[in-house]
C-alpha positions in Angstrom: 26.0 -7.1 20.3 27.2 -8.2 23.7 25.2 -9.2 26.6 26.5 -6.6 29.9 23.8 -7.9 32.4 20.2 -9.1 33.5 18.5 -6.9 35.9 16.2 -7.6 39.0 16.1 -11.3 38.1 13.2 -13.2 40.2 12.7 -16.6 40.1 9.1 -17.7 40.0 7.4 -20.7 41.6 6.9 -23.8 39.7 5.4 -26.4 41.2 7.0 -29.0 39.0 11.0 -29.2 40.7 13.0 -29.8 37.6 11.9 -26.6 36.2 12.6 -23.3 37.3 11.5 -20.0 35.3 13.0 -16.3 35.9 12.4 -13.7 34.9 14.4 -10.2 34.4 15.2 -7.4 32.2 18.4 -8.2 30.0 20.7 -5.4 29.2 22.2 -6.1 25.8 24.5 -3.4 23.6 23.6 -3.3 19.6 25.5 -1.5 17.6 26.8 1.0 19.9 23.4 1.5 22.1 22.6 -0.2 25.3 18.8 -1.2 25.8 17.2 -2.7 28.4 14.7 -5.5 27.0 12.2 -7.7 28.9 12.6 -11.1 29.7 11.6 -14.4 31.1 13.6 -17.7 30.6 13.1 -21.7 32.0 16.4 -23.4 33.1 15.1 -27.1 32.9 17.3 -30.2 34.3 17.1 -32.7 31.9 16.6 -36.8 32.9 20.6 -37.4 32.0 21.5 -34.5 34.5 22.2 -31.7 31.5 20.7 -28.0 32.1 18.3 -26.9 29.1 17.8 -23.0 28.7 14.9 -22.1 27.1 13.5 -18.1 26.7 10.2 -18.5 26.7 9.6 -14.4 25.8 12.3 -11.7 24.4 10.4 -8.2 23.9 11.0 -6.9 20.6 14.8 -6.3 19.0 16.1 -4.9 16.1 18.8 -7.5 15.7 18.8 -11.1 14.4 17.4 -13.0 16.7 19.1 -16.6 16.3 22.3 -15.3 17.0 20.9 -13.4 19.8 18.6 -16.3 21.2 22.0 -18.0 21.6 24.1 -15.7 23.0 21.1 -15.4 25.9 21.6 -18.8 26.6 25.6 -19.1 26.9 24.8 -16.0 29.1 22.2 -17.6 31.1 24.2 -21.1 31.2 27.6 -19.2 32.0 25.0 -17.4 35.1 23.4 -20.9 35.9 27.5 -22.9 36.6 28.4 -19.8 38.1 25.9 -19.6 41.0 24.5 -16.3 39.6 21.2 -17.3 39.3 18.5 -16.8 42.4 17.7 -19.9 44.6 
């Protein structure tokens, strides 16, 4: 399992300044085939200054969800740190 990218990434307006809500299309490689799944996630800044990634919804995937969700959170955190998420 490998996360390739998140296409059509859009930031949604949220009135709470420490929460950023995003929507996009997750491109993943699963057992030799590439799949595209709709994903919604939130990046929330905690009072300590640490950003927490929350996967709100993910289209059904034929793969165990715990390892997949863990990898998605790592990928999104890396995108956030490098400035890859829309402002």
